ZALOTOR-19482 format. One record per residue: residue number from 0; x, y, z of N, C-alpha, C, CB in turn. Coordinates in steps of 0.001 Angstrom, whole numbers, plus 500000, padded with zeros to 6 digits. Glycine has a CB too. Layout:
BEGIN
NODE  resi     n.u     n.v     n.w    ca.u    ca.v    ca.w     c.u     c.v     c.w    cb.u    cb.v    cb.w
NODE   NUM       X       Y       Z       X       Y       Z       X       Y       Z       X       Y       Z
...
END
This chain:
BEGIN
NODE  resi     n.u     n.v     n.w    ca.u    ca.v    ca.w     c.u     c.v     c.w    cb.u    cb.v    cb.w
NODE     0  493901  696072  623561  492798  696621  622675  492056  695413  622232  493337  697488  621396
NODE     1  493026  694371  621628  492082  693263  620869  491384  692176  622029  493152  692274  619663
NODE     2  491647  692709  623245  490471  691393  624111  489461  692473  624586  491259  690247  625861
NODE     3  489314  693629  624413  487954  694760  624416  487311  694668  623201  488329  696416  624580
NODE     4  487726  694452  622247  487100  694133  620756  486342  692717  620897  488411  694008  619457
NODE     5  487166  691483  621363  486789  690375  621143  485744  690005  622653  488162  689480  620795
NODE     6  485716  690883  623470  484453  690572  624287  483365  691922  623831  484884  690520  626188
NODE     7  483453  692275  623305  482328  693457  622511  481673  692367  621545  483213  695048  621416
NODE     8  482631  691860  620544  481949  690832  619629  481035  689490  620440  483259  690164  618684
NODE     9  481720  689142  621754  480992  687948  622381  479570  688530  623024  482007  687201  623625
NODE    10  479687  689750  623179  478633  690118  623941  477181  690458  623085  479153  691313  624734
NODE    11  477960  691327  621805  476977  691145  620734  476329  690077  620386  477397  691414  619771
NODE    12  477250  689024  620025  476750  687739  619769  475969  687098  620928  477851  686901  619395
NODE    13  476026  687228  622102  475068  687063  622406  473552  687533  623011  475484  686646  622660
NODE    14  473565  689030  622907  472531  689635  623023  471788  689382  621335  472923  691182  623587
NODE    15  472360  688700  620289  471906  688732  619132  471043  686998  619153  473284  689100  617989
NODE    16  471586  685857  619761  471462  684800  620310  469975  685077  621384  472947  684449  620977
NODE    17  470203  685880  622118  469287  686069  623133  467724  686559  622502  469970  687172  624140
NODE    18  467976  687401  621648  466790  688282  620838  466498  687394  620005  467122  689700  620063
NODE    19  466760  686375  619117  466555  685130  618398  465663  683940  619154  467969  684602  618086
NODE    20  465930  683873  620496  465593  682928  621584  464187  683852  621943  466945  682712  622963
NODE    21  464077  684567  621912  463203  685475  622759  462108  686249  622162  463995  686417  623377
NODE    22  462296  686151  620485  461792  686615  619467  461353  688155  619608  460791  685744  619146
NODE    23  462613  688793  619834  462545  690105  620112  463845  690583  619753  462155  690395  621477
NODE    24  463867  692378  619145  465373  693088  618802  466269  693010  619682  465397  694485  618570
NODE    25  467609  692760  619337  468511  692970  620245  468633  693961  621036  469385  692905  619828
NODE    26  467897  695285  620487  467948  696593  621549  467031  696096  622791  467220  698208  620796
NODE    27  466063  695737  622294  465103  695418  623427  465326  694492  624412  464009  695038  622978
NODE    28  466398  693467  624054  466861  692812  625134  467896  693574  626007  467378  691612  624676
NODE    29  468646  694544  625217  469724  695182  625844  468823  696319  626949  470829  695952  624553
NODE    30  467706  696565  626704  467048  697550  627433  466389  696550  628430  466033  698549  626547
NODE    31  465913  695008  628439  465205  694594  629454  466588  694016  630295  463916  693505  629004
NODE    32  468038  694340  629970  468557  693568  630611  469531  694654  631818  469273  692544  629556
NODE    33  469382  695638  630955  469360  697427  631887  468719  697725  632802  468902  698619  631258
NODE    34  467191  697110  632845  466086  697320  633534  466051  696095  634621  464852  697416  632546
NODE    35  466614  695049  634227  466442  693749  635345  465368  693293  635110  466450  693980  636874
NODE    36  465004  693500  633716  464019  692315  633811  463881  691329  632971  462899  692666  633847
NODE    37  464809  690751  632827  465563  689627  631800  466464  688682  633080  466909  690601  630351
NODE    38  465597  687477  633086  466592  686495  634277  467485  685637  633359  465554  685249  635438
NODE    39  468564  685718  633403  469795  685225  632805  470481  684022  633977  470879  686675  632496
NODE    40  470614  682754  633580  471181  682035  634523  471912  680914  633475  470054  681484  635689
NODE    41  473317  680694  634301  474231  679778  633192  473995  678208  634081  476367  680427  633044
NODE    42  473938  677185  633355  473883  676078  633749  474370  674932  633008  472847  675982  634023
NODE    43  474072  673784  633146  474550  672436  632268  473267  671664  632177  475839  671404  633042
NODE    44  473306  671289  631160  472341  670505  630892  472412  668729  631263  472202  670822  629508
NODE    45  471383  667806  631226  471541  666466  631460  472726  665676  630620  470227  665894  631195
NODE    46  473199  666214  629646  474427  665896  628558  475480  666622  629188  474213  666440  626884
NODE    47  475568  667330  629927  476973  668067  630208  476910  669362  629255  478427  667015  629796
NODE    48  476312  669866  628687  476568  671099  627606  475989  672087  628283  475917  671001  626064
NODE    49  476802  673223  628458  476335  674337  629394  475566  675221  628306  477674  675207  630255
NODE    50  474669  675809  628958  473724  676866  628187  473532  677912  629310  472129  676196  627599
NODE    51  472993  678939  628760  472265  680084  629436  470964  679958  629239  472638  681399  629003
NODE    52  470076  679783  630432  468710  679922  630502  468393  681808  630567  468178  678944  631983
NODE    53  467459  682042  629636  466984  683580  629565  465238  683275  629710  467541  684507  627798
NODE    54  465011  684011  630890  463269  683797  631104  463081  685235  631145  462565  682879  632687
NODE    55  461436  685539  630381  461069  687239  630451  459587  686977  630536  461568  688390  628920
NODE    56  458838  687555  631128  457631  687958  631200  457432  686978  632589  456686  687749  629754
NODE    57  455599  687184  632797  454850  686659  633663  454168  685747  633478  454276  687277  634065
NODE    58  454271  684398  634060  453005  683589  633959  451298  683842  633516  452986  683219  635131
NODE    59  450609  683527  632058  451183  682707  631558  451847  682578  630139  450508  682030  631766
NODE    60  452225  683988  630210  452990  684478  628870  454492  684226  629128  452735  686181  628509
NODE    61  455165  683979  630239  456355  683609  630531  457484  682789  629603  456082  683006  631523
NODE    62  458050  683396  628948  458993  682661  627823  460509  682584  628268  458950  683523  626336
NODE    63  460440  680910  628323  461807  680699  629013  462462  680029  627354  461755  679357  630756
NODE    64  463895  680560  627550  464796  679601  626594  466243  679172  627098  465045  680359  625195
NODE    65  466706  678162  626408  467933  678048  626755  468769  678222  625447  468125  676786  627479
NODE    66  469884  678819  625528  470803  678920  624419  472121  678617  624567  470800  680073  623949
NODE    67  472412  677501  623529  473687  676913  623819  474750  677781  622502  473532  674953  623688
NODE    68  475438  676786  622287  476547  677862  621632  476238  677687  620315  478237  677599  621890
NODE    69  475460  676457  619865  474930  676586  618568  473477  676208  618029  475740  675932  617897
NODE    70  472820  676394  619574  471244  676042  619002  470453  676843  620363  470788  673897  618839
NODE    71  469292  676638  619799  468191  677776  621270  467230  676602  621026  467241  680036  620847
NODE    72  466891  676381  622427  465509  675539  622507  464614  676474  623244  465612  674004  623346
NODE    73  463475  676556  622782  462183  677349  623814  461495  676503  624445  461021  678195  623105
NODE    74  460729  677338  626063  459751  676457  626685  458968  677524  626977  460156  675497  627889
NODE    75  457426  677035  627247  456719  678155  627701  456214  677782  628691  455847  678718  626942
NODE    76  456543  678331  630155  456341  678041  631388  454795  678490  631374  457384  678746  632410
NODE    77  454028  677404  632162  452938  677128  632226  452613  677446  633913  452777  675738  631603
NODE    78  451766  677963  634738  451289  677704  636254  450841  676678  636536  450397  678428  636744
NODE    79  451428  675948  637614  451062  674670  637883  449527  674798  638039  451820  674082  639122
NODE    80  448781  673354  638038  447313  673335  638079  447034  673124  639621  446641  672126  637091
NODE    81  446323  673583  640457  445802  673511  641591  445189  671995  641665  444837  674673  641760
NODE    82  445645  671475  642554  445052  669988  642854  443760  669845  643036  445545  669384  643996
NODE    83  443316  668817  642474  441540  668726  642498  441378  668478  643969  440692  667289  641468
NODE    84  440007  669060  643899  439068  669073  645295  438653  667512  645602  437487  670095  645064
NODE    85  438619  667050  646899  438241  666276  647048  436600  666163  647140  438946  666019  647798
NODE    86  435922  664830  646590  434708  664987  646226  433672  664137  647048  434683  664735  644877
END
């Protein structure tokens, strides 16, 4: 029973961090996860620190955030600029 409570606490904590990172309620994050509308990816940064990357929305309003154990970094993705036409 203790393992289930610990897992519940960890999931609640993660939902809270994702909500803060994406600037929305934990309930909204849970709904997006259930609907498959929130992209999550586990990775390691250049310094070897593990993080979860959360992304939501479509360009130009796509929000991307890295959630570390104690920190959140946000980045806004923008579509690539088309190459200049030769003159």
